[in-house]
C-alpha positions in Angstrom: 50.9 114.0 59.2 49.4 115.9 56.2 50.5 119.3 55.0 50.0 122.1 57.6 51.9 124.9 55.9 52.5 128.4 57.3 51.6 129.7 53.8 48.0 128.3 54.2 47.1 130.5 57.2 45.0 132.9 55.2 43.2 130.1 53.4 42.3 128.6 56.8 41.1 132.0 58.0 38.9 132.4 54.9 37.5 128.9 55.6 36.8 129.8 59.2 34.8 132.8 58.1 32.6 130.6 56.0 32.0 127.8 58.6 29.7 127.6 61.6 31.7 125.8 64.4 30.5 123.9 67.3 33.5 125.1 69.3 35.9 128.1 69.0 38.9 128.1 71.3 40.8 131.3 72.0 44.3 130.4 73.0 46.9 128.1 71.4 48.9 126.9 74.4 48.7 123.4 75.8 45.3 124.0 77.3 43.6 125.2 74.1 45.5 122.5 72.1 44.1 119.8 74.4 40.5 121.0 74.1 40.8 121.3 70.3 42.0 117.7 70.0 39.3 116.4 72.4 36.5 118.3 70.8 37.4 117.6 67.2 37.9 113.8 67.8 34.4 113.6 69.5 32.9 115.0 66.2 32.6 118.6 67.1 33.5 121.0 64.4 36.4 122.9 66.0 38.4 126.1 65.4 41.2 127.7 67.4 42.9 131.1 67.2 46.1 132.2 68.9 47.2 135.8 68.8 51.0 134.9 68.9 52.6 131.7 67.8 51.3 128.4 69.1 52.8 127.7 72.6 54.5 131.2 72.6 53.4 132.0 76.2 53.5 129.7 79.2 53.6 126.5 77.1 57.1 127.1 75.9 58.5 128.6 79.1 57.8 126.1 81.8 60.3 123.8 83.7 59.7 121.3 80.9 58.6 118.5 83.2 55.4 116.5 83.1 55.7 115.9 86.8 53.5 114.6 89.6 53.9 117.6 91.9 55.8 116.1 94.8 55.9 119.5 96.6 52.1 119.7 96.6 52.1 116.9 99.2 53.6 119.5 101.6 50.6 121.7 101.0 48.2 118.6 101.4 47.0 118.9 97.8 46.6 115.1 97.9 43.9 114.9 95.2 45.9 117.0 92.8 49.0 114.8 93.3 46.9 111.7 92.6 45.3 113.2 89.4 48.4 114.7 87.8 50.6 111.7 88.8 48.4 109.3 87.0 47.9 111.6 84.1 51.6 112.0 83.4 51.8 108.3 82.5 49.0 108.9 80.0 50.9 111.8 78.4 54.0 109.7 78.2 52.3 106.7 76.5 50.6 108.9 74.0 53.9 110.6 72.9 57.1 108.8 74.1 59.2 111.0 71.7 58.4 114.2 73.6 58.1 112.9 77.2 60.6 110.6 78.8 61.2 109.2 82.4 63.9 111.1 84.2 65.4 109.8 87.5 65.3 112.6 90.0 67.5 112.9 93.1 66.1 114.6 96.2 69.1 115.2 98.5 68.4 115.2 102.3 70.2 117.7 104.5 70.3 118.3 108.2 67.7 121.0 108.9 66.3 120.8 105.3 62.7 120.8 104.1 62.6 117.0 104.0 64.0 114.7 106.7 65.0 111.1 105.9 61.8 109.5 107.4 59.5 112.2 106.0 61.1 111.8 102.5 60.8 108.1 102.6 57.2 108.3 103.6 56.4 111.2 101.2 57.9 109.4 98.2 56.0 106.2 99.2 52.7 108.1 99.4 53.6 109.8 96.1 54.3 106.5 94.4 50.9 105.2 95.6 48.9 108.3 94.7 50.5 108.7 91.3 50.1 105.0 90.4 53.9 104.7 89.7 54.8 101.4 88.1 56.9 99.1 90.2 60.2 99.5 88.3 60.0 103.3 88.8 59.2 103.4 92.5 61.4 105.4 94.9 64.5 104.1 96.5 66.3 105.7 99.5 70.0 106.3 99.2 72.8 106.6 101.7 75.1 109.7 101.9 77.7 107.9 99.8 75.2 106.6 97.3 73.8 110.1 96.9 77.2 111.6 96.2 77.8 108.7 93.8 74.8 109.8 91.8 75.8 113.5 91.9 79.3 114.4 93.1 78.7 118.2 92.6 76.3 118.3 95.6 77.1 120.2 98.7 78.6 117.7 101.2 78.1 119.6 104.5 75.1 118.3 106.3 74.2 115.7 103.6 72.4 112.7 105.2 71.3 110.8 102.1 68.7 111.1 99.3 65.5 110.0 97.8 65.6 108.7 94.2 62.4 108.7 92.2 61.0 109.2 88.7 59.8 112.4 87.1 59.0 112.9 83.4 61.0 115.4 81.3 59.3 116.9 78.2 59.7 119.5 75.6 56.7 121.7 76.5 56.4 123.6 73.2 56.8 120.4 71.0 54.2 118.6 73.1 51.8 121.5 72.4 52.7 121.5 68.7 52.2 117.7 68.4 48.8 117.9 70.1 47.8 120.7 67.7 49.0 118.7 64.7 46.9 115.8 65.8 43.9 118.1 66.1 44.6 119.5 62.6 44.9 116.0 61.2 41.5 115.2 62.7 40.0 118.2 60.8 40.2 121.1 63.3 41.0 124.6 61.9 43.8 126.2 63.8 45.5 129.5 63.2 48.4 131.3 64.9 48.9 135.1 64.8 45.2 135.7 64.7 43.9 137.8 67.6 40.4 137.7 69.0 40.1 141.5 68.6 36.4 141.8 69.2 33.6 139.6 70.7 30.4 139.3 68.8 27.0 139.0 70.5 23.3 138.3 69.6 20.7 138.9 72.2 23.4 139.1 74.9 24.8 135.7 73.9 28.4 135.3 72.7 28.3 133.9 69.1 31.7 134.7 67.6 34.7 136.9 67.3 36.5 139.2 64.9 39.9 137.7 64.4 42.7 140.1 63.3 45.4 138.5 61.2 48.8 139.9 62.5 50.7 138.6 59.5 48.6 139.1 56.4 46.4 141.9 57.7 42.6 141.9 57.5 39.8 140.8 59.8 37.8 137.6 59.7 34.5 136.9 61.4 34.4 133.4 63.1 31.2 132.1 64.6 30.6 129.2 66.9 27.9 127.7 69.2 30.4 127.6 72.1 33.4 129.8 72.7 36.2 128.8 75.1 38.6 131.2 76.7 41.8 129.3 77.1 44.1 132.3 76.8 46.4 131.6 79.8 47.8 134.9 81.1 45.2 136.8 79.0 42.2 135.0 80.5 41.1 138.0 82.6 41.6 140.4 79.7 39.0 138.4 77.7 36.7 138.1 80.7 36.9 141.9 80.9 36.1 142.3 77.2 33.1 140.0 77.9 32.0 142.1 80.9 32.3 139.0 83.1 35.4 139.5 85.2 33.8 138.9 88.6 34.6 136.7 91.6 37.9 134.9 91.3 40.6 136.4 89.2 44.1 135.5 87.9 47.3 136.0 89.7 50.3 136.0 87.4 53.6 134.8 88.8 56.9 134.7 86.9 59.2 131.7 86.7 62.8 132.1 85.4 65.2 129.4 84.3 68.9 129.7 83.5 70.9 127.5 81.1 74.6 126.6 81.5 76.9 124.7 79.3 77.4 121.1 80.4 81.2 121.5 80.6 80.9 124.4 83.0 78.1 122.8 85.0 78.6 119.0 84.4 75.5 117.8 86.2 75.2 114.0 85.9 71.8 113.7 87.5 68.6 115.7 87.7 68.3 117.2 91.2 65.3 118.7 93.1 66.7 120.7 96.0 66.1 123.2 98.8 67.0 126.8 98.4 68.1 129.0 101.4 64.6 130.6 101.5 62.8 127.3 101.8 61.6 127.0 98.2 62.6 124.1 96.0 64.3 124.3 92.6 65.2 121.8 89.8 68.6 121.4 88.1 68.2 119.2 85.0 70.8 118.0 82.4 69.5 118.2 78.8 71.3 118.0 75.4 74.8 118.9 76.7 73.4 121.7 78.9 72.2 122.1 82.5 69.2 124.3 83.2 68.1 125.5 86.7 64.8 127.0 87.9 62.5 128.2 88.8 61.8 131.5 90.6 58.3 132.4 91.7 57.5 136.1 92.0 54.3 138.2 91.4 54.2 139.8 87.9 52.5 142.9 86.7 54.2 143.7 83.4 53.3 142.9 79.7 52.2 139.2 79.6 53.6 138.8 76.1 57.1 139.7 77.1 58.2 138.6 80.6 61.9 139.1 81.0 64.7 137.9 83.3 65.5 140.5 85.8 68.9 140.9 87.6 67.1 139.8 90.8 65.7 136.6 89.1 69.2 135.8 87.8 70.9 136.4 91.1 68.3 134.2 92.9 69.0 131.2 90.7 72.7 131.8 90.9 72.5 131.9 94.7 70.5 128.7 94.7 73.3 127.1 92.6 75.9 128.4 94.9 74.0 127.0 97.9 73.7 123.4 96.5 76.7 123.2 94.1 79.3 125.4 96.0 82.4 124.1 94.3 81.3 125.3 90.8 81.4 129.0 91.8 79.0 129.9 89.0 78.6 133.6 88.1 76.5 135.7 85.7 79.2 135.2 83.0 78.5 131.5 83.0 74.8 131.9 82.0 74.5 130.9 78.3 70.8 131.5 78.0 67.5 131.5 79.9 63.8 132.1 79.7 61.0 133.7 81.7 57.5 132.4 81.7 54.2 133.2 83.5 52.0 131.0 85.6 48.3 132.0 85.3 47.2 131.0 88.8 43.8 131.6 90.6 44.2 134.4 93.1 44.1 133.4 96.8 44.3 136.2 99.3 47.1 136.0 101.9 49.2 133.4 100.1 52.7 133.8 98.7 53.3 133.0 95.0 54.7 129.5 95.9 51.7 128.7 98.1 49.0 129.5 95.6 47.3 126.3 94.3 48.0 125.1 90.8 44.5 123.7 90.4 42.5 124.6 87.4 39.0 126.2 87.5 36.2 126.7 85.0 34.2 129.9 84.9 30.9 130.2 83.0 29.9 133.8 82.1 26.3 135.0 81.5 27.1 135.4 77.8 27.9 131.7 77.5 31.7 132.1 77.4 33.5 129.1 79.1 36.8 130.1 80.7 39.4 127.6 81.8 42.2 129.0 84.1 45.0 127.8 86.2 46.2 124.2 86.0 49.4 122.5 85.1 51.1 121.2 82.0 50.8 117.6 83.3 47.0 117.8 83.6 46.3 119.3 80.2 44.5 116.3 78.7 42.3 115.8 81.8 41.5 119.5 81.9 40.5 119.3 78.2 38.2 116.3 79.0 36.4 118.2 81.8 35.9 121.3 79.6 34.8 119.3 76.5 32.4 117.2 78.7 30.7 120.4 79.7 30.5 121.7 76.1 29.0 118.3 74.9 26.3 118.5 77.6 25.4 122.1 76.7 25.3 121.3 73.0 23.0 118.3 73.6 20.6 120.4 75.8 20.5 123.0 73.0 19.7 120.4 70.4 22.9 120.8 68.5 23.8 117.1 68.4 25.0 114.3 70.6 28.7 113.8 71.0 30.4 110.8 72.5 32.9 110.5 75.3 36.5 111.6 75.4 38.7 109.7 73.0 42.2 111.1 73.9 43.1 108.9 76.9 44.7 106.3 74.6 45.1 108.4 71.5 48.7 108.9 70.3 49.5 112.5 69.5 51.2 113.4 66.2 54.5 111.5 66.0 53.5 109.2 68.9 52.1 106.3 67.0 54.9 103.7 67.5 53.0 101.4 69.9 53.6 103.1 73.2 56.7 103.5 75.4 57.5 99.7 75.4 58.1 99.8 71.7 60.1 103.1 71.7 63.6 101.5 71.8 62.7 99.2 68.9 61.3 102.2 67.0 64.6 104.1 67.5 66.5 101.1 66.0 64.2 101.1 63.0 64.8 104.8 62.4 68.6 104.2 62.7 68.2 101.6 60.0 66.1 103.9 57.8 68.8 106.6 58.2 71.5 104.2 57.0 69.4 103.4 53.9 68.9 107.1 53.2 72.6 108.0 53.8 71.9 109.7 57.1 74.2 109.0 60.1 72.3 106.6 62.4 72.9 108.8 65.5 71.4 111.8 63.6 68.4 109.6 62.6 67.9 108.6 66.2 68.1 112.3 67.2 65.4 113.1 64.7 63.3 110.2 65.9 63.5 111.5 69.5 62.3 114.9 68.5 59.7 114.1 65.8 58.7 110.5 66.6 57.1 108.7 63.7 57.2 111.9 61.7 61.0 111.6 61.6 60.6 109.1 58.7 59.4 111.8 56.4 62.3 114.1 57.4 64.9 111.3 56.9 63.3 110.5 53.5 63.7 114.1 52.4 67.4 114.4 53.4 68.8 114.0 49.9 66.9 117.1 48.8 67.7 118.9 52.1 71.4 118.4 51.4 71.1 120.3 48.1 69.0 123.1 49.5 71.1 123.4 52.7 74.2 124.0 50.5 72.3 126.8 48.7 71.7 128.6 52.0 75.0 127.7 53.7 73.5 125.7 56.6 73.8 122.1 57.9 71.5 119.6 56.1 69.9 118.6 59.4 69.0 122.2 60.2 67.5 122.8 56.7 65.5 119.5 57.0 64.1 120.6 60.3 63.3 124.1 59.0 61.5 122.7 55.9 59.4 120.4 58.1 58.6 123.2 60.6 57.2 125.4 57.7 55.5 122.7 55.7 54.0 120.6 58.5 54.1 122.7 61.8 53.0 126.1 60.6 56.2 128.0 61.6 55.7 131.4 60.2 58.6 133.4 61.6 62.2 132.7 62.5 61.4 132.8 66.3 58.7 130.2 65.8 61.3 127.8 64.4 64.3 128.7 66.7 62.3 128.8 70.0 59.0 126.8 69.8 59.8 124.1 67.1 63.4 123.4 68.1 64.2 125.1 71.5 67.6 126.0 69.9 67.6 129.6 71.3 67.5 128.1 74.8 69.6 125.0 74.4 72.0 125.8 71.5 72.2 129.6 71.4 75.6 129.5 69.7 74.1 127.6 66.7 71.3 130.2 66.5 73.8 133.1 66.3 75.8 131.2 63.7 72.9 130.2 61.4 70.3 132.9 62.0 71.0 134.7 58.7 70.7 131.5 56.7 67.4 130.6 58.5 65.9 134.0 57.8 67.0 133.9 54.1 65.4 130.4 53.6 62.2 131.4 55.4 62.0 134.7 53.4 62.2 132.7 50.2 59.7 130.0 51.2 57.1 132.3 52.7 57.7 135.3 50.4 58.3 137.8 53.1 58.0 141.5 52.2 61.1 143.6 52.9 59.2 145.0 55.9 58.4 141.6 57.3 61.9 140.4 56.8 63.3 143.4 58.7 60.7 143.1 61.5 61.3 139.3 61.9 65.1 139.9 62.0 64.6 142.5 64.7 62.3 140.3 66.7 64.8 137.5 66.7 67.6 139.9 67.8 65.4 141.0 70.7 64.8 137.4 71.8 68.6 136.7 71.6 69.3 139.7 73.8 66.5 138.8 76.3 67.8 135.2 76.6 71.2 136.5 77.9 70.8 139.9 79.4 69.1 140.4 82.7 67.1 143.6 83.1 67.6 146.0 85.9 64.9 146.7 88.5 61.6 147.9 87.3 61.1 145.1 84.7 57.6 144.2 85.9 58.1 141.8 88.8 57.9 142.7 92.4 
């Protein structure tokens, strides 16, 4: 991976102003990232702007599963289960360092959503639809076997369990790795650049005015095709374009809570019923257990969804229902996050019943909008959108572009020969760590987060140790910070501590301990003004508070 430095943002914006693009994408979540990679690797000159940080919206606040959507079988969304089930294997093979198989336990209770026969049949159909490989196909467990897998489960009424495979991911890192691959291929991508104005010629959308939220200034960016992949802001852009007609978005909020693994020692990921008939995940990760999600309509600020007391209490009640012996309370919540699902509105349906399918809208001005969809299907969604762009460009005489290249294309950090070679790759990184004076376990940890890019971080550890001492932080933390600024365009402390590492969600004590050192180092490297430093410190404090403090009623959900 070549340099992709946060300090180069303005240079990229100046270049964007001087270039005529084939495709300009508005939105730097996983959907926009996938389209940028697909378009650029077909030979289209591609640009992308994101008004916040990359992955700052839905793409860092999901359940962090590349899953096949078992529950959609209940809603007879058979085609979607087949599509996303097969696609998750593609996502896994292209980036085994950010996606990994996770055995999931589906406990079966008397009077529950799934009976033993229906679970067995459902999981069998799921395996077939999703093209699950033989070694990962479902098995049915007795009551005793189910409790052996997870002793914390409620025992009353337990009849047995289904045992199947889902795929766990780091949603924000998946997005960043896709964007890095697009940048490596030549795409121009900028965070903190808002599409403030749409530009037209003879009624046709030909560009935008991008406002730089960090350096100030406005840049004109022109393109033959403009894609609206703005997630929760899709309708705001359609409104700006005068094309918000027909189907519209319905935003729903999903909240997850994080508990320390010693307080909630979950051995096994569990997908379970709640008292109101919904289903919730409880997943162990990095010494923590996280539980979610809620599903409520949302009408507040899309940039700042927050955890309400009702959200927190709903998840705690779900935990009390399935893990009654733990007696978890609000005081046990270490951290949490709220995210928005930009779904296509369907009259008369509850939030949980609304389809997660994606749809493409084409406005009279030529703007292409992609809305809805799931994290798992990002690559396929991108292929569909880019196929349409390629056809339109060909009709307009703007060049012929080949078919999609991304099905077997490793994302950044994923070029280790697929999942089959991943264990051998981890051993190689442990050996490399030994040679560089890095503990093998730490080298493996780096390899699991950064994939093949870990080699560069391990190689830089001698320098990192010197610099880390200067700022009073652990060498591993400094090495990750240096890499995030230099190669992942992290511009603010929240970029690093939320999107590049997930630390604010899964190691909040470390964030509190080292936040001052991180801010000092970033201020030096990126030459923050005194005002910027103060603003970014305050922003981080707000995020720390939001992760642990539930808001009273009136926070925007209903």
